[in-house]
N, C-alpha and C positions, 0 to 999 in steps of 0.2 A: 416343301423347303426351297428357297429361291438362293441359286448361287450366282455371285457376281463374276465379273470379269477376270478380277484378281484372284478369283478362288475361293473367297470368303463367302460363306454360306448363313443363311439365318432362317431358323424356324421358331415359330410362335405357337404354344400350345395353350388354349383357353378351355377349361374344363368347367361342367357344372359343378357347383359349391354351394356355400349356404348352409344355414341349421334350421332345425326343427327345436322350437322351444315350446315347452308346456309348463306352465307356472315357472318355477326357478331352474328347472331342468332343460338342459339343452343337448341335443344330439347332431353331430355333423350327418348332412343329407348324403355325402359321398359313402359314408360309412355304412349308412343304412342300405344304399344301393348295392354296396359289394355283399351284404349280408343276404339281401332278397334274392340276388342273380345266383349266389352260390347254393342256396338252400333249394331253389327252383330247378338248377342245373344239375346238382347232385344227389339232392333227395337226403342228405345226411349232415350230423354237425361234423363229422370226420371230413367232409368236401368243404365246409365252412373254413375247418383249420387249417386245410392244406391250401386253401386259397389265401388265408391270410399269414400262412407261413407261421403259425403258432401250433403249440400243443394242443391236443383235444381239450384237456382241462382248462387252459388259457381260452380258448375259443369260446367254450361253454361259458366262461366267467365273463367273457365280453359280452355275449348276447344277452346274459341275465342282466347286466349292467344297463344295457339299451332299452330291456323291457322295464327294468325298474323306473327309467327316466320317462318313458312313455307311460306307464301305468297300466300297461295291457301286455299280454303274451304275444309275442311275434311268432314263435315257433312250437309246433308240439310233435311229440314222439309218437310212432304209431308201431305196435308191436309186428315184428316181421317185415315192416314196410319203410323203415327209415324214419326220416323227419320231414315235416311239410310246414308250409306257413299256416298260422291260424287264419280264421277269417278276416280278423282286424288286420294282420299282417299282410294278407293277400290284397286287401282293399287300399292299405297305405302304399304299397308297391305299386299298385295299378294307378294311383293317383299321381306318382312321381312319373312313371314310364310312360302314361299318356301325354305328358308334357315335354318329354324329352326330344320327340322330332321337332316341334317348334324352337325349343330351345337351341337344339344342335345347329338348326338353320341360321338363328340369329348369332350364336358364338362362332359359325363358321364367316359369316359376313364380317364380323368384328375383328376376327383373327387376320383375315386377309387384309383388313385396312390398317391393321397395327403394323403387318408384315411391310405394308406399302410405306408407311411413314419411316419405320426402321431403316428400310432400304435407302430412303432420301437422306436421312441422317447420317448413314454410314458411308454412301458412296456419292452423295449430291445427284444422283440420277433417279428419275421417277421410272417405276416400274408399269407393266401394262396392267390397265384396268379394263374388265368386260361389262359392256352394255348389251343388254337385250332391249330392243325398240321397236315399238310400231312404226310402218315406214312413213316419212315425211321428207319431201324434196328439199326443203330448207335445212332440215338438220343433217341429212346425208351430205350435203354440200359443204356445210361448214366443219363436219367431221373430216372431211377430205383436207382441209386446209389448216388445220391446228398445227402448228410448229413442233417439231419432235422434242425440242427442249422443253416443252410445257408438259410432256408425258403421253404415252400411248393410249389410245382407248380402242379396244377390239370391239365392233360392233357386231351383233347379229341382228337381222330384221326377222321379226315374227308379229303374230298379232298381239294387241295389247293385252288380253288375258294371260296368253302364254308367258309374256315378258314379266307382267306382275308376280305371276306365279312362281316363275323361275327366281327371281329375288326374293320373294317371302321363303323360298325353300333353300336359300343359300347358294344357289348356283350361279350367280352373277353379281358384280358390284353395285349396279344401278338398272333401272328401267325407264323406257321412255314410253309413255301411254297416253290415252285419251278416253274420254267416256261419253263422248257427245255433249248434249247439253247439260249432262248430271256432273255434279261434283262427285270425287271419288267416295266420300263417306255416304252419298246417296245412291250409289251404284251396287249393284248386286257384289258379292264375292268373285274375284280376290280382291277388288279394289278397295271396297270397304274396310279390309283386314289391314290395309297400311297404316290407318290411324291409331291401331293398337299394337303395332309391331315395334318392339322395343328397338331403339337407336336408329330408326328410319326417319328422314326428314323429306317432304315433299315439295319440289319447287315449280312454281307456275313458268315454264318458259315461254310461251307466247300464246297468242289465239290466231286461230287461223279459220277461214271461210270454207264450208264444205258445200256442196250443192251437186245437181245433176250434170255430169257432162255429156254433152249432145254434139250430134254430127254438126258439122259448119252449117250455120243458117236455121239449124232446127227444121229440116225439111217436114218433119212428121207433126210439127206443132205441138210439142208436148208442154203442157203447162202444169200440169198436176200430177200426182202419184197415181191417181186413177187413170190417167193417160197412159202408164206404163202397160196396162193389162189389154189395151186397143189390140186388135189382130194387126199381126205383122210387125209389132215393136218388139225387138230384140233386146234384152237386158243383159249386162254383164255385172257379176257381182264381185265383192269382195270375199276372202275367205272366211270361213265360221271362225269365230274367235277373235276377229279384228275388232278395233273399237267401231270403224266405219260400217261393218256389216252390223253390228249390234245397234247401232243408230238407226239404220235402215229398218231393221226388224222392229224396232220399237216403233216408228213412224208408220209402218204398214198396220202394226197392232191398233194403234191410236186411231187410224181411219178406216178401220174395219175391212181392209184388203188382205185377201189370202195370197201367201207366198206361191200357190198353186196356179194363180191367176197370171202370172208374171212369166212369160216365156224367157228362159234363160237365166231365171233365177239360181240354179243350180250351176252355172258356169261360173267359176271362181277364178280371180286372179289375186297376186299376193301383193302388190304394191299400187300406189295411185297411178305411177306412169304406165304401168302395164294394162289397167284399164283404159286409160287414156288412149293409148297405143291401139288397144282393139277396136275403140269406136274409129279412131282416126282412119284405120286401114280398111274401115267398111263392114267388118265382121259382127258389130254391134252397133245399136242405136243410142244407148243410154247406160249410165252407170253413176254410182255416188263415188265422188272424190274431191280433192281440194282444187281450189281455183287455180292454183299454180300449175297444176298438170294440165288443166284444161288450155290456158294461156300458152304454155310451151308448144301445144300441137295444133293451135288455132281451132280449137273446138269452141261451141257455145257453151254457156254456163249458166245454170238457173239454181240461185242460192236456195239453200234450206236453212241457213243460220251459221252462226259461229261459235266455236268450241276452244276450250282450254287444251293445251298439250302439256303434259307434266313430265318431269323428271323425278324419280324417287331414288335416294341413295343413302348409305349409311352416313350419320352425321359426323363419324370419326373421319371421314373423307374429305373433310372442309380443308382447303388449300392444295387440293390435288387437281388433276387435269380437269375434273369435272366443273370446277369453278370457272376456268378458261372456256371451256364449251358453253356454260350457262352465259356467261357474258358475252361471248361473241354470237350466241344465237339470238340473244335479245337485241343486240346490236343490228343483226341483219334483218330481223323481223320488222323493226320500226321503219325500214325503208323498202320493204318488198311488198309488193301488190298479193292482195289475198292473204296477209299477215298483220298483226298489230300488237303491240306490247301488252302483256297480261297485268291487270290488276284487280282488286276488290270491286272496283266501280264496273269494269267489264263483265264480272260474274253476275252482277245485278241485272245487266243488261241481258245476259243469257237466258236467266230465269223469265225474265219479262218477254222475249222473243218465244221461248218455249211455250208459256202460257197461251199466246197468241196461235199456235199451232205451226208456225214455219209454213212449208209447202203444204198445201191443203189436199185432200184426198178426193175432192169433188170438183 
């Protein structure tokens, strides 16, 4: 529930509903869920009656009406042991309950989106939206500059996989992520699940150039992935689950290189800036990151290709602070080194670049 400065509060509750129809007979899904839960929890028709606030006879009559509508018995009595769901009833209950977690997550997202819009309607002020996002220097800079009147966005920086999973689980309002040269539907879960998650829309924010960040002047002469395995070369990695780490691991697999052959593979940092700083201070010689981080600290940069950075959010949040963020980020990307606007033609270019292999392993 959100409470406004004038003491007015608003709460939106959206619950699982719908009907199950077999032939001309129709049963409310919520009614069935109550029956399944009550029988499993209490093991008796009396428990069902108490749950429904009905007499035993009335509860039994309602249960029989549901069974007649479905054409199958839902509950059976067992002498001395109360009542239990039949095989059909248990299987039907499992069919619904297995879907509930995903539906709850979707309903949670949409409930917050509705509350956000109602708040604006009632007060003229926008509430705070929660964004989980993979680190990007340009995105972070724009987030700091969004005017308060356009609405607050509360960012949390984490790996791409964690951000998308949190959105799918209903824990945040939007997720910022990237999948290397892959489109989300081509990538593994959780990215591939975005296309089939009801109510979500994925925006292409910008494209950015990733590559090996190297010490100024590249004193070790690193030119290929295989050079990272040379004696004396110290690598600094991104954390497990980040989009950049996933891309690096895919490149190693494609070129037949073992992570064990790279000294420092297990040394992890959580942002592009942190990887660049470790190299700039001389604690490492190479790490994968965006060109913007290399240029900020005067490092050499060996490109491995361009990737798309995405923002996924509830479709119901159209007109919110996320629209302002998307517009501002795209404008900034058009005029910043290492970034460019995202578009369908750019995606085709990425696929072609990926087929060429990018940075070779030999």
